C-alpha positions as CSV (number, residue, x, y, z in Angstrom):
1,X,4.9,-14.4,9.7
2,X,2.2,-16.6,7.7
3,X,3.4,-18.7,5.1
4,X,4.5,-17.0,1.7
5,X,3.7,-20.0,-0.3
6,X,1.8,-19.0,-3.5
7,X,-1.7,-20.3,-3.8
8,X,-4.2,-19.3,-6.2
9,X,-8.0,-19.1,-5.7
10,X,-11.1,-17.9,-7.5
11,X,-11.9,-14.1,-7.0
12,X,-14.9,-15.3,-5.0
13,X,-12.5,-16.2,-2.3
14,X,-11.4,-12.4,-1.9
15,X,-12.2,-11.1,1.6
16,X,-13.1,-7.4,1.4
17,X,-13.2,-5.1,4.4
18,X,-14.8,-2.1,2.4
19,X,-14.6,0.0,-0.6
20,X,-14.2,3.6,-1.7
21,X,-16.5,4.1,-4.7
22,X,-14.4,7.2,-5.8
23,X,-10.9,8.3,-5.2
24,X,-8.8,11.1,-6.6
25,X,-5.7,10.1,-4.8
26,X,-5.1,6.2,-4.5
27,X,-3.9,5.9,-8.1
28,X,-2.3,9.1,-9.3
29,X,-4.0,10.9,-12.2
30,X,-6.9,8.2,-12.6
31,X,-10.4,8.3,-11.1
32,X,-10.4,5.0,-9.1
33,X,-12.5,2.8,-6.9
34,X,-10.5,1.1,-3.9
35,X,-11.3,-2.3,-2.8
36,X,-9.8,-2.9,0.8
37,X,-8.6,-6.5,1.2
38,X,-9.0,-7.8,4.8
39,X,-5.8,-9.1,6.8
40,X,-2.2,-7.9,7.5
41,X,0.4,-9.6,9.4
42,X,2.2,-6.4,10.4
43,X,1.6,-4.3,13.5
44,X,2.6,-0.7,12.5
45,X,1.7,1.7,15.5
46,X,0.7,4.3,12.8
47,X,-1.9,2.2,11.0
48,X,-5.0,4.0,10.2
49,X,-6.9,0.9,8.8
50,X,-6.6,-1.2,12.2
51,X,-10.1,-2.7,11.4
52,X,-8.5,-4.5,8.3
53,X,-5.8,-6.1,10.1
54,X,-7.7,-9.3,11.3
55,X,-7.7,-11.6,8.2
56,X,-10.5,-13.6,9.9
57,X,-12.9,-10.9,10.3
58,X,-16.2,-10.8,8.6
59,X,-16.0,-9.3,5.2
60,X,-17.8,-6.1,4.7
61,X,-18.7,-7.2,1.2
62,X,-18.2,-10.0,-1.2
63,X,-16.3,-10.0,-4.7
64,X,-19.7,-10.6,-6.6
65,X,-21.2,-7.3,-5.0
66,X,-17.9,-5.5,-5.7
67,X,-17.8,-6.9,-9.5
68,X,-21.5,-5.8,-10.0
69,X,-20.6,-2.2,-8.7
70,X,-17.6,-2.0,-11.1
71,X,-19.7,-3.1,-13.9
72,X,-22.1,-0.4,-13.4
73,X,-19.0,2.2,-13.3
74,X,-17.6,1.1,-16.7
75,X,-17.0,4.5,-18.5
76,X,-17.1,6.4,-15.4
77,X,-13.9,5.3,-13.6
78,X,-10.5,4.8,-15.1
79,X,-8.9,2.2,-12.4
80,X,-9.5,-0.1,-9.6
81,X,-7.0,-0.1,-6.8
82,X,-6.6,-3.3,-4.4
83,X,-5.7,-1.9,-1.3
84,X,-5.5,-3.0,2.5
85,X,-4.6,-4.4,4.8
86,X,-1.9,-6.4,2.6
87,X,-3.8,-7.5,-0.4
88,X,-0.9,-10.1,-1.6
89,X,-1.9,-12.0,1.6
90,X,-5.0,-13.0,-0.2
91,X,-5.4,-16.1,-2.6
92,X,-8.1,-14.6,-4.7
93,X,-6.3,-11.4,-5.6
94,X,-4.7,-12.5,-9.0
95,X,-8.1,-13.6,-10.4
96,X,-9.7,-10.4,-9.1
97,X,-7.1,-8.6,-10.8
98,X,-7.6,-10.3,-14.2
99,X,-11.3,-10.0,-14.1
100,X,-11.1,-6.3,-13.2
101,X,-8.8,-5.9,-16.4
102,X,-11.2,-7.7,-18.4
103,X,-13.9,-5.3,-17.3
104,X,-11.7,-2.6,-19.1
105,X,-10.3,-1.1,-15.8
106,X,-6.5,-0.2,-15.2
107,X,-5.5,-2.1,-12.0
108,X,-3.6,-0.4,-9.1
109,X,-2.2,-2.3,-6.2
110,X,-1.1,-1.0,-2.9
111,X,1.5,-3.1,-1.0
112,X,4.1,-3.0,1.6
113,X,5.9,-5.9,0.2
114,X,5.3,-8.4,3.0
115,X,5.5,-11.4,0.6
116,X,7.8,-11.0,-2.2
117,X,7.1,-14.6,-3.6
118,X,3.4,-13.6,-3.7
119,X,4.0,-10.3,-5.3
120,X,6.4,-11.3,-8.0
121,X,3.5,-13.0,-10.0
122,X,1.0,-10.3,-9.6
123,X,3.2,-7.5,-11.1
124,X,2.2,-8.5,-14.8
125,X,-1.5,-8.0,-13.9
126,X,-0.8,-4.4,-12.3
127,X,-0.6,-1.2,-14.3
128,X,0.7,0.8,-11.2
129,X,1.8,-0.1,-7.7
130,X,1.9,2.1,-4.7
131,X,4.6,0.6,-2.6
132,X,4.6,1.5,1.1
133,X,8.1,2.3,2.6
134,X,7.8,2.1,6.2
135,X,11.3,3.1,7.1
136,X,14.9,2.2,6.4
137,X,14.9,-1.6,5.8
138,X,16.9,-2.1,9.0
139,X,14.2,-0.6,11.2
140,X,11.5,-2.6,9.9
141,X,11.3,-5.3,12.4
142,X,11.0,-2.5,15.2
143,X,8.1,-0.7,13.3
144,X,6.1,-3.9,12.0
145,X,6.7,-6.3,15.1
146,X,7.7,-9.0,12.6
147,X,11.1,-10.6,12.3
148,X,12.5,-10.4,8.8
149,X,10.0,-8.0,7.5
150,X,12.7,-5.6,6.1
151,X,14.4,-8.3,4.2
152,X,11.2,-9.2,2.7
153,X,10.1,-5.8,2.1
154,X,13.6,-5.0,0.2
155,X,13.2,-7.9,-1.8
156,X,9.8,-7.0,-2.8
157,X,11.0,-3.5,-3.9
158,X,13.5,-5.1,-5.9
159,X,11.3,-7.3,-7.9
160,X,8.9,-4.1,-8.5
161,X,11.8,-1.9,-9.7
162,X,13.0,-4.4,-12.0
163,X,9.7,-5.4,-13.3
164,X,9.1,-2.2,-15.5
165,X,5.6,-1.6,-13.8
166,X,4.7,2.0,-13.2
167,X,5.1,2.7,-9.5
168,X,5.7,5.0,-6.4
169,X,7.3,4.7,-3.4
170,X,5.7,6.5,-0.4
171,X,6.2,6.9,3.3
172,X,4.0,8.0,6.1
173,X,5.6,10.6,8.2
174,X,5.4,11.3,11.9
175,X,8.0,13.0,14.0
176,X,8.2,10.1,16.5
177,X,9.3,7.9,13.6
178,X,11.6,10.3,11.6
179,X,13.7,13.4,11.6
180,X,14.0,15.5,8.6
181,X,17.4,14.4,7.9
182,X,16.4,10.7,8.3
183,X,13.7,11.1,5.7
184,X,15.8,13.0,3.2
185,X,18.4,10.2,3.6
186,X,15.6,7.4,3.2
187,X,14.4,9.1,0.0
188,X,17.9,9.4,-1.4
189,X,18.4,5.5,-0.8
190,X,15.4,4.9,-2.5
191,X,16.3,6.9,-5.7
192,X,19.7,5.1,-5.4
193,X,17.9,1.8,-5.9
194,X,16.0,3.0,-9.0
195,X,12.9,4.4,-7.7
196,X,11.7,7.2,-9.8
197,X,9.1,8.7,-7.1
198,X,9.2,8.8,-3.3
199,X,5.9,10.4,-1.8
200,X,5.9,11.7,1.7
201,X,2.4,11.3,3.2
202,X,0.9,13.1,6.3
203,X,0.1,10.5,9.2
204,X,-3.6,10.2,9.7
205,X,-5.0,10.1,13.3
206,X,-8.4,8.8,12.2
207,X,-8.2,5.2,12.6
208,X,-5.0,5.1,14.7
209,X,-5.4,3.5,18.1
210,X,-2.0,5.0,19.3
211,X,-2.8,7.9,21.4
212,X,0.9,9.3,21.7
213,X,1.0,9.4,17.9
214,X,-2.4,11.0,17.5
215,X,-1.3,13.7,19.8
216,X,1.6,15.0,17.7
217,X,-0.2,14.7,14.4
218,X,-0.2,18.4,13.8
219,X,3.7,18.4,13.6
220,X,3.9,16.1,10.4
221,X,3.4,18.6,7.7
222,X,6.3,20.8,9.1
223,X,8.5,17.7,9.1
224,X,7.6,17.0,5.4
225,X,8.5,20.5,4.4
226,X,11.7,20.2,6.1
227,X,12.6,17.0,4.5
228,X,11.8,18.1,1.2
229,X,13.9,21.3,1.6
230,X,16.9,18.7,2.1
231,X,15.9,16.2,-0.7
232,X,14.2,18.5,-3.5
233,X,13.5,15.2,-5.4
234,X,10.6,14.1,-2.9
235,X,7.0,14.8,-3.5
236,X,4.3,15.8,-1.0
237,X,0.9,14.4,-0.5
238,X,-1.8,15.4,2.0
């Protein structure tokens, strides 16, 4: 895993792999633009943003272009979400979040918690965080391919839940990764830790390079319904 030493840089250092100009789902209840940060050190089989994994890939746009777009959208958008990839991997993220807030937007952050030392200083800059819970923490190394990833994610979630920042936990569902009972148990464990929301979201085949996972994509919705019947507090999306 790359170093988790916290460095800071200007927003101009932010490497962006793409942008969604308008989203109704990436920050619940807010009209948002989504900036996709390049790079992720985990290799989850069901990832649908595989083009964002390589931190060294040529950026699709620079921060100056993104910032100019946001200036033109003042009064039309409520929020800007920094997604990925894993945005906390980037040294320019904190400055970009500050500049976004200065433009008058709420700031959302999507993270899987790979770097707790990086996440902590970013939380005061966020209005909302979508925290990706891959699985029970004991299974993380198997799913991400990175030793110690479960411990890092658990530490990050603890930081988030104790910060007071509005947030949700969400888990991508696929029958090869979970049973209904396993999902319900995972959800119950998150509520026990202090999470207020746990959202189950359907696996997306578009962008995923695992043919076996894609072949079973149609079974995901039924699995979510079964898990929700076992754990009524869970929410569904997609």
